DSSP file (Angstrom, degrees, kcal/mol; ACC not computed):
  #  RESIDUE AA STRUCTURE BP1 BP2  ACC     N-H-->O    O-->H-N    N-H-->O    O-->H-N    TCO  KAPPA ALPHA  PHI   PSI    X-CA   Y-CA   Z-CA
    1    1 A X              0   0    0      0, 0.0     2,-0.2     0, 0.0     5,-0.0   0.000 360.0 360.0 360.0 136.7   -9.5   -3.2   -6.8
    2    2 A X    >>  -     0   0    0      1,-0.1     4,-1.3    87,-0.1     3,-1.0  -0.501 360.0-128.6 -77.5 143.2   -7.0   -0.6   -6.0
    3    3 A X  T 34 S+     0   0    0      1,-0.3    23,-0.8     2,-0.2    -1,-0.1   0.834 105.9  61.0 -63.3 -33.3   -3.8   -1.8   -4.3
    4    4 A X  T 34 S+     0   0    0      1,-0.2    23,-0.4    22,-0.1    -1,-0.3   0.786 112.9  38.0 -64.6 -25.8   -4.1    0.8   -1.5
    5    5 A X  T <4 S+     0   0    0     -3,-1.0     2,-0.3    21,-0.1    -1,-0.2   0.620  94.1 104.4 -95.9 -16.8   -7.4   -0.7   -0.5
    6    6 A X     <  -     0   0    0     -4,-1.3     2,-0.5    -3,-0.1    20,-0.4  -0.500  52.2-165.9 -74.0 127.3   -6.4   -4.3   -1.2
    7    7 A X        -     0   0    0     -2,-0.3     2,-0.3    18,-0.1    18,-0.2  -0.969  20.1-127.8-116.1 124.5   -5.7   -6.3    2.0
    8    8 A X        -     0   0    0     16,-3.0    52,-0.0    -2,-0.5     6,-0.0  -0.520  21.8-174.3 -71.3 131.0   -4.0   -9.6    1.6
    9    9 A X        +     0   0    0     -2,-0.3     2,-0.6     1,-0.0    -1,-0.1   0.732  60.7  84.2 -96.2 -28.4   -5.8  -12.4    3.3
   10   10 A X    >   -     0   0    0      1,-0.2     3,-2.4    14,-0.1     4,-0.4  -0.686  66.5-151.9 -84.3 115.3   -3.3  -15.2    2.8
   11   11 A X  G >  S+     0   0    0     -2,-0.6     3,-0.9     1,-0.3    -1,-0.2   0.767  94.6  65.6 -56.5 -27.1   -0.6  -15.2    5.5
   12   12 A X  G 3  S+     0   0    0      1,-0.2    -1,-0.3     3,-0.0    -2,-0.0   0.679 103.3  48.3 -69.8 -14.2    1.9  -16.8    3.1
   13   13 A X  G <  S+     0   0    0     -3,-2.4    -1,-0.2     2,-0.1    -2,-0.2   0.480  87.3 110.5-103.4  -5.4    1.7  -13.5    1.0
   14   14 A X  S <  S-     0   0    0     -3,-0.9     2,-0.6    -4,-0.4    10,-0.2  -0.226  73.0-118.5 -61.5 157.3    2.2  -11.1    4.0
   15   15 A X  E     -A   23   0A   0      8,-2.3     8,-3.0    10,-0.1     2,-0.8  -0.917  24.5-157.1 -98.5 120.1    5.3   -9.1    4.2
   16   16 A X  E     -A   22   0A   0     -2,-0.6     6,-0.2     6,-0.2     2,-0.1  -0.862   8.2-150.2-102.1 106.9    7.2  -10.0    7.3
   17   17 A X    >   -     0   0    0      4,-2.4     3,-2.2    -2,-0.8    24,-0.1  -0.467  22.9-119.7 -72.0 144.8    9.6   -7.2    8.3
   18   18 A X  T 3  S+     0   0    0      1,-0.3    -1,-0.1    22,-0.2    23,-0.0   0.579 111.5  63.8 -67.5  -5.6   12.6   -8.4   10.2
   19   19 A X  T 3  S-     0   0    0      2,-0.1    -1,-0.3    21,-0.0    -2,-0.0   0.381 125.4 -96.6 -94.1   3.8   11.6   -6.2   13.1
   20   20 A X  S <  S+     0   0    0     -3,-2.2    -2,-0.1     1,-0.4     2,-0.1   0.249  80.4 135.2 102.8 -13.2    8.4   -8.2   13.7
   21   21 A X        -     0   0    0     -5,-0.1    -4,-2.4     1,-0.0     2,-0.5  -0.402  42.4-149.4 -70.2 148.2    6.0   -6.1   11.8
   22   22 A X  E     -A   16   0A   0     -6,-0.2     2,-0.4    -2,-0.1    -6,-0.2  -0.985   8.6-157.6-123.3 125.0    3.5   -7.8    9.5
   23   23 A X  E     +A   15   0A   0     -8,-3.0    -8,-2.3    -2,-0.5     3,-0.1  -0.859  23.6 164.5-108.6 132.4    2.3   -6.0    6.3
   24   24 A X        +     0   0    0     -2,-0.4   -16,-3.0   -10,-0.2     2,-0.3   0.377  67.7  16.4-122.4   0.0   -0.9   -6.9    4.5
   25   25 A X  S  > S-     0   0    0    -18,-0.2     4,-2.0     1,-0.1    -1,-0.2  -0.971  80.7 -97.5-160.9 169.5   -1.4   -3.8    2.4
   26   26 A X  H  > S+     0   0    0    -23,-0.8     4,-2.6   -20,-0.4     5,-0.2   0.851 123.0  57.6 -64.2 -33.3    0.2   -0.7    0.9
   27   27 A X  H  > S+     0   0    0    -23,-0.4     4,-2.4     2,-0.2    -1,-0.2   0.915 105.9  48.9 -61.4 -42.9   -1.3    1.2    3.8
   28   28 A X  H  > S+     0   0    0      1,-0.2     4,-2.4     2,-0.2    -2,-0.2   0.902 110.4  51.8 -61.5 -40.7    0.5   -1.1    6.2
   29   29 A X  H  X S+     0   0    0     -4,-2.0     4,-2.9     2,-0.2    -2,-0.2   0.928 108.9  49.6 -62.5 -45.8    3.7   -0.6    4.3
   30   30 A X  H  X S+     0   0    0     -4,-2.6     4,-1.7     1,-0.2    -2,-0.2   0.932 111.2  48.7 -60.3 -45.7    3.4    3.2    4.5
   31   31 A X  H  X S+     0   0    0     -4,-2.4     4,-0.5     1,-0.2    -1,-0.2   0.926 113.5  47.6 -60.1 -42.6    2.8    3.2    8.2
   32   32 A X  H >X S+     0   0    0     -4,-2.4     4,-1.9     1,-0.2     3,-1.4   0.915 107.9  54.3 -65.7 -42.8    5.7    0.9    8.8
   33   33 A X  H 3< S+     0   0    0     -4,-2.9    -1,-0.2     1,-0.3    -2,-0.2   0.828 103.7  57.5 -60.9 -31.0    8.1    2.9    6.6
   34   34 A X  H 3< S+     0   0    0     -4,-1.7    -1,-0.3    -5,-0.2    -2,-0.2   0.674 120.7  27.0 -73.9 -15.4    7.3    6.0    8.6
   35   35 A X  H << S+     0   0    0     -3,-1.4    -2,-0.2    -4,-0.5    -1,-0.2   0.484  89.5 123.2-123.3  -5.8    8.4    4.3   11.8
   36   36 A X     <  -     0   0    0     -4,-1.9     2,-0.2    -5,-0.1    -3,-0.0  -0.256  59.7-122.1 -63.2 141.5   11.0    1.8   10.7
   37   37 A X     >  -     0   0    0      1,-0.1     4,-2.4     4,-0.0     3,-0.2  -0.494  24.8-112.5 -79.2 154.8   14.5    1.9   12.2
   38   38 A X  H  > S+     0   0    0      1,-0.2     4,-3.1     2,-0.2     5,-0.2   0.882 115.0  54.9 -56.1 -41.2   17.4    2.3    9.8
   39   39 A X  H  > S+     0   0    0      1,-0.2     4,-1.3     2,-0.2    -1,-0.2   0.913 110.4  44.9 -63.1 -42.1   18.8   -1.2   10.5
   40   40 A X  H  > S+     0   0    0     -3,-0.2     4,-1.3     2,-0.2   -22,-0.2   0.901 114.6  49.4 -68.8 -40.1   15.5   -2.9    9.6
   41   41 A X  H >X S+     0   0    0     -4,-2.4     4,-2.6     1,-0.2     3,-0.6   0.947 111.0  48.9 -61.8 -48.1   15.1   -0.7    6.5
   42   42 A X  H 3< S+     0   0    0     -4,-3.1    -1,-0.2     1,-0.3    -2,-0.2   0.763 104.2  60.9 -68.1 -23.6   18.6   -1.5    5.3
   43   43 A X  H 3< S+     0   0    0     -4,-1.3    -1,-0.3    -5,-0.2    -2,-0.2   0.888 117.4  30.3 -65.7 -37.7   18.0   -5.2    5.9
   44   44 A X  H << S+     0   0    0     -4,-1.3     7,-3.2    -3,-0.6     2,-0.5   0.702 126.1  42.2 -94.8 -23.2   15.2   -5.0    3.3
   45   45 A X  E  < S+B   50   0B   0     -4,-2.6     2,-0.2     5,-0.2    -1,-0.2  -0.957  73.8 120.1-132.2 113.8   16.5   -2.3    1.0
   46   46 A X  E >  S-B   49   0B   0      3,-2.8     3,-0.5    -2,-0.5    -3,-0.0  -0.845  76.8 -70.3-153.7-171.0   20.2   -2.0    0.0
   47   47 A X  T 3  S+     0   0    0     -2,-0.2     3,-0.1     1,-0.2    -2,-0.0   0.707 129.4  46.1 -65.6 -18.4   22.4   -2.1   -3.1
   48   48 A X  T 3  S+     0   0    0      1,-0.2     2,-0.3     0, 0.0    -1,-0.2   0.693 121.7   2.3 -96.7 -21.9   21.6   -5.7   -3.7
   49   49 A X  E <   -B   46   0B   0     -3,-0.5    -3,-2.8    21,-0.0     2,-0.2  -0.984  40.8-150.9-159.1 163.6   17.9   -5.9   -3.2
   50   50 A X  E  >  -B   45   0B   0     -2,-0.3     4,-2.4    -5,-0.2    -5,-0.2  -0.737  16.4-178.4-140.7  90.2   14.6   -4.0   -2.5
   51   51 A X  H  > S+     0   0    0     -7,-3.2     4,-2.4     1,-0.2     5,-0.2   0.844  82.3  54.7 -61.0 -35.0   12.3   -6.5   -0.7
   52   52 A X  H  > S+     0   0    0     -8,-0.3     4,-2.4     2,-0.2    -1,-0.2   0.936 109.0  47.0 -65.3 -45.8    9.5   -3.9   -0.6
   53   53 A X  H  > S+     0   0    0      1,-0.2     4,-2.2     2,-0.2    -2,-0.2   0.895 112.2  50.7 -61.1 -41.1    9.6   -3.4   -4.3
   54   54 A X  H  X S+     0   0    0     -4,-2.4     4,-3.3     2,-0.2     5,-0.4   0.914 109.8  50.0 -63.7 -41.6    9.6   -7.1   -5.0
   55   55 A X  H  X>S+     0   0    0     -4,-2.4     4,-2.5     2,-0.2     5,-1.5   0.920 111.0  49.2 -63.7 -43.8    6.6   -7.7   -2.7
   56   56 A X  H  <5S+     0   0    0     -4,-2.4     6,-2.2     3,-0.2     5,-0.3   0.898 117.7  41.4 -61.9 -40.6    4.7   -4.9   -4.5
   57   57 A X  H  <5S+     0   0    0     -4,-2.2     4,-0.3     4,-0.2    -2,-0.2   0.947 124.1  34.3 -71.5 -50.7    5.5   -6.4   -7.8
   58   58 A X  H  <5S+     0   0    0     -4,-3.3    -3,-0.2    -5,-0.2    -2,-0.2   0.842 131.8  23.8 -80.3 -36.5    5.1  -10.1   -7.0
   59   59 A X  T  <5S+     0   0    0     -4,-2.5    -3,-0.2    -5,-0.4    -2,-0.1   0.869 131.1  34.8 -98.6 -47.7    2.2  -10.1   -4.5
   60   60 A X  S   <S-     0   0    0     -5,-1.5    -3,-0.2     2,-0.1    -4,-0.1   0.645  93.7-138.0 -85.4 -15.2    0.3   -6.9   -5.2
   61   61 A X        +     0   0    0     -6,-0.3     2,-0.8    -5,-0.3    -4,-0.2   0.828  55.3 140.3  62.1  33.5    0.9   -7.0   -8.9
   62   62 A X     >  +     0   0    0     -6,-2.2     4,-2.7     1,-0.2     5,-0.2  -0.733  20.4 170.4-105.5  80.0    1.6   -3.3   -9.1
   63   63 A X  H  > S+     0   0    0     -2,-0.8     4,-2.1     1,-0.2    -1,-0.2   0.873  73.4  48.5 -65.0 -41.3    4.5   -3.3  -11.5
   64   64 A X  H  > S+     0   0    0      2,-0.2     4,-2.0     1,-0.2    -1,-0.2   0.926 114.9  45.3 -66.5 -43.7    4.7    0.5  -12.1
   65   65 A X  H  > S+     0   0    0      1,-0.2     4,-3.0     2,-0.2     5,-0.2   0.916 110.9  54.4 -64.5 -42.2    4.6    1.2   -8.4
   66   66 A X  H  X S+     0   0    0     -4,-2.7     4,-2.9     1,-0.2    -1,-0.2   0.896 107.7  50.3 -58.0 -41.3    7.2   -1.5   -7.7
   67   67 A X  H  X S+     0   0    0     -4,-2.1     4,-1.6     2,-0.2    -1,-0.2   0.915 111.5  47.4 -64.5 -42.8    9.5    0.1  -10.2
   68   68 A X  H  X S+     0   0    0     -4,-2.0     4,-0.6     2,-0.2    -2,-0.2   0.912 114.8  46.4 -64.7 -42.3    9.2    3.5   -8.6
   69   69 A X  H >< S+     0   0    0     -4,-3.0     3,-1.1     1,-0.2    -2,-0.2   0.929 111.8  50.9 -65.5 -44.2    9.7    2.0   -5.1
   70   70 A X  H 3< S+     0   0    0     -4,-2.9    -1,-0.2     1,-0.3    -2,-0.2   0.811 110.4  49.5 -65.6 -28.6   12.7    0.0   -6.3
   71   71 A X  H 3< S+     0   0    0     -4,-1.6     2,-0.3    -5,-0.2    -1,-0.3   0.538  83.5 111.7 -89.0  -4.7   14.3    3.0   -7.9
   72   72 A X    <<  -     0   0    0     -3,-1.1     6,-0.0    -4,-0.6    -3,-0.0  -0.518  54.4-159.6 -68.5 131.5   13.8    5.2   -4.7
   73   73 A X        +     0   0    0     -2,-0.3     2,-0.3     1,-0.0    -1,-0.1   0.541  66.4  29.6 -92.6  -7.4   17.2    5.9   -3.3
   74   74 A X  S  > S-     0   0    0      1,-0.1     4,-2.2     0, 0.0     5,-0.2  -0.960  79.4-109.3-148.0 163.8   16.1    6.7    0.3
   75   75 A X  H  > S+     0   0    0     -2,-0.3     4,-2.5     1,-0.2     5,-0.2   0.927 118.0  51.1 -59.8 -48.6   13.5    6.0    2.8
   76   76 A X  H  > S+     0   0    0      1,-0.2     4,-2.3     2,-0.2    -1,-0.2   0.891 110.0  50.7 -58.3 -37.6   11.9    9.5    2.5
   77   77 A X  H  > S+     0   0    0      2,-0.2     4,-2.1     1,-0.2    -1,-0.2   0.910 110.3  49.6 -66.6 -41.0   11.8    9.1   -1.3
   78   78 A X  H  X S+     0   0    0     -4,-2.2     4,-2.2     2,-0.2    -2,-0.2   0.915 110.4  49.8 -61.4 -45.6   10.0    5.7   -0.9
   79   79 A X  H  X S+     0   0    0     -4,-2.5     4,-2.9     1,-0.2    -1,-0.2   0.910 109.3  52.6 -60.2 -43.5    7.5    7.2    1.5
   80   80 A X  H  X S+     0   0    0     -4,-2.3     4,-2.4     1,-0.2    -2,-0.2   0.906 108.3  50.1 -60.4 -43.5    6.8   10.0   -0.9
   81   81 A X  H  X S+     0   0    0     -4,-2.1     4,-2.0     1,-0.2    -1,-0.2   0.909 113.5  45.8 -62.4 -43.5    6.2    7.6   -3.8
   82   82 A X  H  X S+     0   0    0     -4,-2.2     4,-2.8     2,-0.2     5,-0.2   0.906 110.3  53.2 -68.2 -42.0    3.7    5.6   -1.6
   83   83 A X  H  X S+     0   0    0     -4,-2.9     4,-2.2     1,-0.2     5,-0.2   0.925 110.2  48.0 -59.1 -44.7    2.0    8.7   -0.3
   84   84 A X  H  X S+     0   0    0     -4,-2.4     4,-2.0    -5,-0.2    -1,-0.2   0.921 112.8  48.4 -63.3 -42.3    1.4    9.9   -3.8
   85   85 A X  H  X S+     0   0    0     -4,-2.0     4,-2.7     1,-0.2    -2,-0.2   0.930 112.9  47.1 -62.9 -45.4    0.1    6.5   -4.9
   86   86 A X  H  X S+     0   0    0     -4,-2.8     4,-2.6     1,-0.2    -1,-0.2   0.835 110.7  51.6 -69.8 -31.9   -2.3    6.2   -2.0
   87   87 A X  H  X S+     0   0    0     -4,-2.2     4,-1.2    -5,-0.2    -1,-0.2   0.877 111.8  47.5 -69.7 -37.0   -3.6    9.7   -2.4
   88   88 A X  H  X S+     0   0    0     -4,-2.0     4,-0.7    -5,-0.2     3,-0.2   0.937 115.0  46.5 -67.1 -45.2   -4.3    8.9   -6.1
   89   89 A X  H >< S+     0   0    0     -4,-2.7     3,-0.8     1,-0.2    -2,-0.2   0.924 115.1  44.3 -62.5 -45.9   -6.0    5.7   -5.1
   90   90 A X  H 3< S+     0   0    0     -4,-2.6    -1,-0.2     1,-0.2    -2,-0.2   0.672 104.9  62.8 -78.0 -14.1   -8.1    7.1   -2.3
   91   91 A X  H 3< S+     0   0    0     -4,-1.2     2,-0.7    -3,-0.2    -1,-0.2   0.673  91.9  73.6 -83.2 -15.2   -9.2   10.1   -4.3
   92   92 A X  S << S-     0   0    0     -3,-0.8     2,-0.1    -4,-0.7    -1,-0.1  -0.869  85.3-134.2-100.1 114.7  -11.0    8.0   -6.9
   93   93 A X        -     0   0    0     -2,-0.7     2,-0.1     1,-0.1    -2,-0.1  -0.410  20.8-126.4 -66.9 138.8  -14.2    6.5   -5.5
   94   94 A X     >  -     0   0    0      1,-0.1     4,-2.1    -2,-0.1     5,-0.2  -0.394  21.2-110.9 -78.7 163.6  -14.6    2.9   -6.3
   95   95 A X  H  > S+     0   0    0      1,-0.2     4,-2.3     2,-0.2     5,-0.2   0.879 120.7  55.7 -60.4 -37.1  -17.8    1.5   -7.9
   96   96 A X  H  > S+     0   0    0      1,-0.2     4,-2.1     2,-0.2    -1,-0.2   0.941 107.5  47.8 -60.8 -46.8  -18.6   -0.1   -4.6
   97   97 A X  H  > S+     0   0    0      1,-0.2     4,-2.3     2,-0.2    -1,-0.2   0.868 109.7  53.0 -62.2 -38.5  -18.4    3.2   -2.8
   98   98 A X  H  X S+     0   0    0     -4,-2.1     4,-2.7     2,-0.2    -1,-0.2   0.915 108.8  50.0 -63.3 -42.6  -20.6    4.9   -5.4
   99   99 A X  H  X S+     0   0    0     -4,-2.3     4,-2.5     1,-0.2    -2,-0.2   0.903 109.8  50.8 -62.7 -41.2  -23.2    2.2   -5.0
  100  100 A X  H  X S+     0   0    0     -4,-2.1     4,-2.5     2,-0.2    -1,-0.2   0.926 111.8  47.1 -61.9 -45.3  -23.2    2.7   -1.2
  101  101 A X  H  X S+     0   0    0     -4,-2.3     4,-2.5     2,-0.2    -2,-0.2   0.913 112.0  49.8 -65.0 -42.8  -23.6    6.4   -1.6
  102  102 A X  H  X S+     0   0    0     -4,-2.7     4,-2.6     2,-0.2    -1,-0.2   0.918 111.4  49.1 -62.9 -42.0  -26.4    6.0   -4.1
  103  103 A X  H  X S+     0   0    0     -4,-2.5     4,-2.5     1,-0.2    -2,-0.2   0.924 111.2  49.8 -61.2 -45.1  -28.2    3.6   -1.8
  104  104 A X  H  X S+     0   0    0     -4,-2.5     4,-2.4     2,-0.2    -2,-0.2   0.900 111.6  48.5 -62.6 -41.3  -27.8    6.0    1.1
  105  105 A X  H  X S+     0   0    0     -4,-2.5     4,-2.5     2,-0.2     5,-0.2   0.929 111.6  49.1 -64.4 -45.3  -29.2    8.9   -0.9
  106  106 A X  H  X S+     0   0    0     -4,-2.6     4,-2.4     1,-0.2    -2,-0.2   0.913 112.4  48.5 -61.4 -41.8  -32.2    6.8   -2.1
  107  107 A X  H  X S+     0   0    0     -4,-2.5     4,-1.7     1,-0.2    -1,-0.2   0.914 112.4  47.8 -64.6 -42.8  -32.9    5.7    1.5
  108  108 A X  H  X S+     0   0    0     -4,-2.4     4,-0.9     2,-0.2    -2,-0.2   0.867 113.2  47.9 -68.1 -35.8  -32.7    9.2    2.9
  109  109 A X  H  < S+     0   0    0     -4,-2.5     3,-0.3     2,-0.2    -1,-0.2   0.905 112.6  49.3 -68.9 -42.3  -34.9   10.6    0.1
  110  110 A X  H  < S+     0   0    0     -4,-2.4    -2,-0.2     1,-0.2    -1,-0.2   0.808 116.7  41.9 -66.6 -30.2  -37.4    7.8    0.7
  111  111 A X  H  <        0   0    0     -4,-1.7    -1,-0.2     1,-0.2    -2,-0.2   0.574 360.0 360.0 -91.8 -11.3  -37.4    8.5    4.4
  112  112 A X     <        0   0    0     -4,-0.9    -1,-0.2    -3,-0.3    -2,-0.2   0.423 360.0 360.0 -96.9 360.0  -37.5   12.2    4.2
């Protein structure tokens, strides 16, 4: 399963932003980063830590992405890394999506 599509079900694994936002996926993280205030961002990302990178590595098990996020020096750079990752993920159809499409085609041919 691709991380951009993966939604965490266990509340103990959610990312709780200090501004009250709760993140369950990379999509949630991207949305939050686009609206987060500087103070909340700096609470989670500073010279001593990168909580977002750690969450991606430890919870989502996306080590390469976590490394890219952790090495991002600014909020816009972090957003860019996530956007690229999610576009790559969403541009590749999953096997489940292929099966759904095939089923829909078969049904439409059978009904047509």
